[in-house]
N, C-alpha and C positions, 0 to 999 in steps of 0.2 A: 453489391451487385451478383448476379446468380451466374453460376459456371454450368454452360452449355454442354451437354456430353454428346457425342456423335459415337457411333460402330463404325470402326476402320473395315476394311477389306477382310484383314484378318483375323475381324472377329474381336478385337479387343476394343473397349471404351477409350476415348481419349475426349479431352477437353478441345474447342475449337481454338481457343489459345494456346494448344500443343501440338497444333496440326500444322504440316508442312504447308506452302504453297499450292505445292500439287494436288496435295490430299484437299483442302480447300476448295480449288477450281472444280475438282472432280465432284465433290458433293454438291457445289452450287450448280453445276450442269446436270447433274442427277435430279436434283430435285426441280429445274426449270423442265427438263422433259419429261420427268412425272407429272408435273402440274399441267403440260400443255396436252400430253395425252390423254390425262383426266378430262379436260376442259373439251377437246375437239376430237379427240379420237383418233382412230387411223384413217385418213382421207384415202388411203390407197387401199383400205381391205375389201377384198373381194375382187380384185383386178387380178388378171394374169399378167406374169413378166415373159416380157419377149425370151427367146431361146437363147438370143446373144448376152443377155444380161443373165439368165438364170448359169450360163455357160461361166462369165466373168465372176460370179458370185462363187460357184463352187471352187473355182480355182482360188478365188482368195483364201477361202476356208482351209483349204486342203494345204496352201502356203503359210498360213498362221497355224497349224496343226504340226507343220516342220520346223517351224521358229523362225521362219525367213519374214524378216520385218516389211510391214507394209509402208505405205507412204505416210510420212508424217503429217496432220492435220494442219501446221504450219506453210508445209509445201504445196498441198491441195490449195489453200485460200491464196497462198502466192500465184500459182498456176491460174486460177480463176478469176484472179484480180481482185480479192476479197479482202477486207482489212480484217484480221486477227483480234 
C-alpha cells in the first residue's frame, strides 16, 4: 500500500495516517472547495455587495485581527437549522 503525503499548514510533510481528524477534515474541505470553484467558478463574481454587508465584513475582519473569536461553524449551522 502506498503512503500518501500532504503538506500541512506549517509547511511540513505528513502522511494522511498521521493527520489528526481536524487536519484531515480541513484537507478534505479545502479540496472540495477548490474543486467546486474550479468546476463552477464564483457565481457572485462581478456583483456588488450591499453597504450593510461590506460593513459587517469589515467588522469581522477587524475583530479577527484583534483575536476576537468568531461564531463556530457548528453554532452557525445549528442556528440555521442545518446538520453539520
